[in-house]
N, C-alpha and C positions, 0 to 999 in steps of 0.2 A: 504493500500500500504506500503510495506517495503521500507523505505527511503534509498537513496544511502548514504547520510551523516547523522550523528547524533552526536552532541557534547556530551561528557561524563561529568558527575558531580563527585565531590569528597567530602568526608564527612566533611572536615574542612572549606569549602568555606564560609558558613554563619557565622561560628565562627570567622574566620579571618576578614571578612568584618565588622562584629560588632566591632571587636577590632580597626579597622581603624577608623570607625565612632566615636567611643568613645574617641579615641586619638585626634581627630580633625586635625591630620597630614595627609592631603589628597594627598600630593604629595611628592616625594623625601624623603621618611622616611624609617623606619626599614624594612618594607616588601619589598620595592624595593631592598634594600641592601641584604636581605636574599635570595630573588629570584635570583639576580645576582650571588651571591656566591654559591648557590645551583646548578646553571647551570655550574659554574666553576668546582664544585665537580664532576658532571656527566661527564664532558668532560676532566677531569684530567688537568685542568688549575689552576694556582695559584689564590687565591681570589683577586678580584679587576681587573680581566682581562675580564670583561663583562660589557656592558652598556645597560640597559633596555631602550627601546624607544617605541613610540606610535604605531608602526606597522612594519611589515616586509619590506614594501615598503620604509618607512622612514629609516630603517636600511640600505637598499641598497643605497638610495640616499646619506646618510651621508657617507657611505663607499667610494662612488665615490668621494665625496668632499674631504675626507681625503687623497685620492690618487691623488689629483690635476687633476681630469679628464677633466676639462674644455678645450675645443678645441682639445681633444684627441679622438682617435678611440677606441671604446669598442667592443670587440668580444663577441658574445653570440649566442646560438643555435636558429634556427628557431622554433624548437619544444619546446615551453615554454610559460608561461603566459605573458601577456602584461606588467606586472610590471617592467620587466627588461628594456624594451624599454622606458617606461614612465620615470623611474628614470634617465636613461641615458640622455634623452632630457632635463629633468629638471636640470641636472648638466651641461648643455651646452656642451655636448659631442656628438660625432657622433656614430651611431650604425653600426657595421659590423656583419650582420646576416649570420650565417654559417649553413650548413646542418649537420645532425647527422649521426651516423653509421647506416648501414643497420639493421633494426629490433631492434634497441636498442637506448634509448634516451640519448646518450652521444655524445659530439661534435666530429666531424670528424677531426682527426689529420692533414690530408693533407690540408683540407680547412683552418684550423687554421694557418698552416705553411705559406700559401699563402696570409694570410689576412693583414699582416703588421700592426696588431692592437697593441695598446699601453698597454691596460688593458684587462684582460679576466674575464668575469663573468661565473663561471662554476656551473650550477645547478645540483643537484642530485634528479632526479625525482622519485616519487613513493616509496621513501625510499631505493632505490637501490644504494649501494656503488660502486664506480669505481675508477680506478687510475686517478690521475690528468694528463691531457695532458701535453706534453712538451711545455713550453712557457717561454720566457725570461723575460717578464714583470710582473708587479704585478697581482695577482689573487685574486678575491673575490669568496669565496666558498658559494654558495647559498644553505643552508641546511634547507630551509623552510619546506621541506617534509622528512627530514632525520635526525631528532634530535637523536643523540646517535648512529647512524650507524658508522661503522669503517671499515678500511681495513688495514691488517697487524698490527692490534692492535692499530692503530692511528685513533682517532676520526675525522670524517669529520668536516671541519670548522677550524681545528687546524693545518692543514698541509701546509698552504700557508700564505699569508700576513694577511688576514682578513676573517672572516666568518660572515654570517648573519642567524638569525633564525626568524621564524614567529609563532605567537600564535593566528592566525586568528581562527574564530569559527570552521572551518572544519579541522584544522590542528591536529597534534598528541596530543598536549595539547593546551588549550586556556587560555588566560588571560582575559576572559570576552567578547570575540568577536573580539577584536583587540589587537595588541601588537607585539613587536618584540625585538630583541636583537642583539648587535654587540659583537663579540668575537674575541680575537687575542692573540697570544703569545707575541706580541710586545706591551709592556706597553705604549710606546710613542704614538702609534696609539690610544690606549684606552683612554689615557689622552686627546688627541685631540678630540676624540668623545665626551667625557664627557664635555669638554669645549664648544664644538659646540652647545650642547643643553642647556647649562647654560647661557641663553640669557639675563637674567634680571640684572640690576644694574652693567653693565660692562662699563668701561670708555675708552677702547682702540679702539673702533670703528670697531672691527673685525666682519665679517659676522657670525651670529649665528641665531638659530631659535628654537622655542619651540616644541621640539619633546619628551617631558617627558612622561613616562608611569605614570599613576596615582597609588596611593597606593591601591585603590580597585582592579585595574587590576593586580598589583603585588601580592596582597593577593590571588586572584583566581589562578593566575599562579603558585604560590608557593604550594598551596593546590593540584593542579593538578600534579605538578612535584613530590610531595611526593608519589603519587600513580601511577607514570609513569611505573614502572616495572610491576605492575598489568595490566595496560592498554595494554602494549606490549605483555604480556603473553596471554591475551584474543585475541588480533589480530593474534598472531602466531597460536593459536588453530583454528581459522577460516581459516587461510591460509592452515593449515594442512588438514582441511576438504576438501577444494577445490582441494588440491593435491591428496587426497585419491580417488577422482572421476576423476583423470587424466585430469583436465582442463588444457588447453594450456596457463599456466601463464607466463607472462613476468617476467623473473628473471635473476639474475646474479649468475651463478652456481659456480663462483670462490670460492674455499675453504678458501681463505684468506680474504673474505669479511664477515662482519656481517651486514646483511641487516635489515632494519626496515620495517614492513609490514603496510605501510601507505595506499597503494592502492593495490587491487587485480585486475590487468589488464590482460585480456586474449587476445590472438591474434586469429583473425578469419576473413575470407573474407565474413562473413555473419553478420557484425556488426549491421547495421541498422535493419535488419530482426530479429536478436536476441533480440535487445532492445525492439522492438515492441512485440515480443513473451513474453518476461519476464514481460512487462507491463500488458499483458493480464492475467498473472498469479499472479499479485499483487506484482511485484518486480520492483523497480526503478533502472535501470542501465543506464549508460551514456557513451558517447564517451568522454574520459578524456580530450583530446584537439582536438576540431573540426578543420577541414582543414581551415575554414575561420578565425580561431584564430591564425594560424601560422604567425610568424613575416615576413616570406617570402614564399608566396605560390609556388614559383618556386623551392623550396628545395625538391627534389624528394623523398629522404629517409624519410624526415619529413612528407610529404604528404602521403606516403605509410603507415607509422605507424599510422597516424591520421585516415585514412580511414579503417584500419583493426584492430582496438582495441576497446574493451569494458571494462569499469570499473564496477566491481561488488561491492555490499555493503560489507564493512569490517570496523567495529568499535566495541569498547568494549562491548556495550550493545546489539549487534546483537545476536538473539537467533535462527534464522531460517537458519543458514549456510548450514545445511544438505539439507533442502528443496531447497535452491537456487542452490547448487551444483548439486543435482539430476536433477532439471529442466533444467539447462544449459547442463549437460551431455547428457540428452535424446534428446535435440534439436540438438546438434552438431553431 
């Protein structure tokens, strides 16, 4: 069976891990610093404007805490993973779940205008770049699926107050299965984030918690990041193969966007039947967000997109893209 997801490996991972173990500096060391600054280089941020943490969910929770989210209302789309809702509740804030635009996973502007929310979490799903909605309050850009995507030459995650990244096992790069990062142009917010995770030996009584990324995680993440252009090139070639067969791919055709090919999602009213057919041909495809996963099942556009989409395999080590594309094309 061709898997839907498969983490990639990079040549220097074992070498860097060995260096960590030999150094005996297992947390908050040189690899964490290098990984943070390499992310800054990628996103055209000054060094020191990124903080590595234990997971993308932790990055989201910390970001909410930095923005004083407690007892405030946080806007988010219904069509998204549960981490946004969980982090919001953990931060003692209220969720305002909003519908998306018709046929596209970006938050509906009119719904946001009527939400009276204090803070917005704006995710970029499947690596697709989009304009930020108009919003008067602080914005957290959730770039867990869109590392390096840009619009009008500006990288996602750097256009608002704060951005978060995820290095989970199935993301664009991984730091050993878990990991995340907080990024911001605002150095004051970054310093607050760094202070928040620096939990030990503090005398001021402020709320802090241990969300450190380990040095082993950072070593793997750095090695993966060094080969990120190669990973992206392979993903784009698979996407191009799917395009060659004229598959109905969910995409943002705006010429001002530079999208990242994290997911190859196609729109079809035969979603469940197609997934079963592909399974019979040895291909594992999935519904990227099931209707039961939606944060609000009453959100009509979100429900429609959920029920009419299929995610095809797309990852750097995939070698059967032509076979997958042909199989899908013949069925549709």
